[in-house]
N, C-alpha and C positions, 0 to 999 in steps of 0.2 A: 749811594752805596754801590761800589763796583764789586760785583760778586763773580769770583772765578771758580770754575770747576777744575780741580787738580786731580789728574789720573795718576795713580801710583801703582805701576804694574808689579813692583817687587818690594817686599817689606824692608829690604836692605838699602833701598834708595828713596828715602823720604824727601820731602821738600827742603828740609834743613835750612841752610842759609838763604836759599832763594825764596823759600816761604817767608822767612823773616823780612827780607827786603820788600816783597810784595805787600805784606801786611803793613809794614812801616809806611809804604806809599799810599795806604788807604784802602787796600783791597780786603775783602772778606773771602776766605778760602773754604771751599767745600771739598775736602779730600776724600776721594773714592778709590778704594783698593779693589780692582775688578776681579781679583781672585777670591774676594770675600763676599762682594755683593754686586749685582748687575750695574752696569753703567747706564746713565739716563738714555732714553731713546731720542730725546731732543735736547736742545740747549735753551729751552725756554727758561727765563729767569736768570740766565748767566750772560755776563758781558764779555767773557773771555775764557780760554781754556789753556791749561798747562798740562803737558804729558811728559812724565819723567822716564828714567831709564830702568833697565832690568837685565838680569843675566840671561834670559831666554832670547831666542831669535825672533825676528819680527813676523815670521811665518810658521812658528812652532805651534800651529793650531791643534795638533793631535794631543800634545801634552797640556796645552793651555787654550782650550776652545774659546775662551772669552776674548782672545786677541782679535778675532774677527769682529766682535762688537766694538772694540776700541778703534780698529781701522775704519769701520763704518761711521763712527761718531766723528773721527777726525775728518773724513771726507765730507760729512755733513757740515762741519765747521767751515771748511773751505768754501763749500757751495753757498752757505749763508753769510759768508764774509764776517764770521765771528773771529776776532783776534785770537791767535793760537801761537803758543810757544812750545815746541817739542824738543826734548833733550835726549841725546844719545839714542837709546832704543826708541824713544818717542819720535825722533827725526826719521829713523828707519821705517817706523809704522806710518808716518805721514807720507814718506816717499812711496811706500808700497800701496798705500790707499789711493794715491793720485796718479798712478801710472809709471812710477820709477821702479828701479830694481835694486835689491839688496843682496850682498854676498859676503863671504868670509874675506877679511882683509888679506891680500897677498903678502903683507908685511908682518903677519901674525898679530898678536894682541899688543896694542899700543898702550903703554902705561907711563904715567909721569907728567910732570909739569911741562908745558910746551908753549910755543907761540904759533898763531895762525896768521895768515896774511889776507887782508881784505882785498877784494877785487874792485876795480874802478867803478863798477855798477853800484857798489854799496854807498857811494858818496852822497846820493840823494835820498837814501832810505831813511825813514823816520826813526828807526831803532839803531841801525848800524852806522848811519852817517856820522854820528858824534864819537864813535869808538876810535881809539888810536889805530894806526894802520897795521900794527902787529900786536893785537891784544893777547894777554896772558890767558891760558886755559889749562884744564886738567884733562888728560887723555886716559881713558880706561875702557877700551872696547876691542873686540875681536872681529866684529862685523862692521860693514860700512855701506853707505849708499853708493852703489857702483854706477848707476845711471839715474840722473835727475828726472823728475816728472816732466812731461812736455811743456807744462806751463810754469816751470820753476825758473828762477833767476839765481845764478850762483853769486854768493856774497863773500865767501872766504874759502881759502884753500891752504894746504900745507904739503910739504914734499912727499909725505907718506899717505896722505888722504886728500884726494882732489876735491871732494865735495864736503868741506868742513861745515859750511853754513849756506843755507839757501832760503828763498822765499817762494811760496806757492801763491799765485794771485797777488793781492796787494797787502795781506795782513796775516798770513800763516807762515811761521818761521820754524825752520829745523836747524838745530846745531848738533853736530856729531859729538862734540866734546862735552865736558861737564862744567857747570858753573855753580851747581847747588851744593857741592860737597863740603865737608869739614875734613881736616887731616885725619880725625879718628875714623871717619867713614872709609877713607882710602886705605887705611891700615887694615880695617876689617875685610875689605874686598881683597886685598893682597893675601891675607891669611887663607882666603877661600880659593885662591888661584896661584898656588906655589910654582907651578910649571911656567906660567906666563911671567911671573915676577922674576924667575931665574933668568929669563931672556931679556929683561928690561935693562936700560942703561944703568951702569953702576952709580949708586947714590940717588937713584930716582925716588926712593922712598925714605931718604934721610929726614929725620924728624924736623930739624931746623929748616931744611930746604922746603919741606911741605908747609911748615908754618908761615914762612916768609912768602912762599908762592901763593898761598891762600889769601894773604893780605893784598898781594898784587891783584889777584882775581877780584877781590872785593872792590878795590878802587875802580876797576874797569866796569864790572858787571852789575854792581848795585845801581848805578845810574841807569844802566840799560833796563833793569827790572822796573825801575820807576817809570821809564818811558813806556814800557809795555802796559803798565797800569793806566797811564794817561791815554794810551791808544785805546784800551778797552773801555775807558770811561767816556770817550769821545772828545776829551780835551785836546788830544794830539791829533790833528787832522791829517788826512792823506793828501799830498799834493797831486794836482791833476797831471803834472808832468812826471809822476813817478814812473821809472822805467819798468816795463813789463815785457815778457817774452813774446 
């Protein structure tokens, strides 16, 4: 049994489709909302960790004091080489916990379906190596990782976000974009962010476009989620030649 700890910092960003993909691949999910109950102090009994997104900033400890505990646990996962997948806010928390820097995006809030471009270093990566060179993603964030941690390897970029995906060590992954969403989730987020949506590309939230875009995301990222479960279970081995910083 591959047991994954899923940290959900915001009730409006559940595991959704990513959770379904992980479960279908054989994982058992233990979803913890740190705003409701404390996160575990250790990762004993878990083979992997997933940290999802949220509307708060990665360093908003005054309003959300439990963020410090989440960062500490992510740092612990890196130190213990426990496979970790951190999404959007999760990626920012991972970066902050391991020596990177987070800031407001100079391009404002990025919203809508998009493509990111893999970097050459991703070709030998156990999770990113099999992705297409320009995978489909969903952007919905106002903050970004401005400076990668010293031990991080850049895996993907985009014109408005240099650090779209990165790996810390050999098995902790951060992705600035979303892969877990449903079209309905995106519409709810848009309703909560009318000013940001007003500045988005025309048609970015068109229902038909969202539906087709999420199908494109599924084709690319469901196999990725399956590979993450295989990594957590030990079935997917790390190559000794894996590029590290």
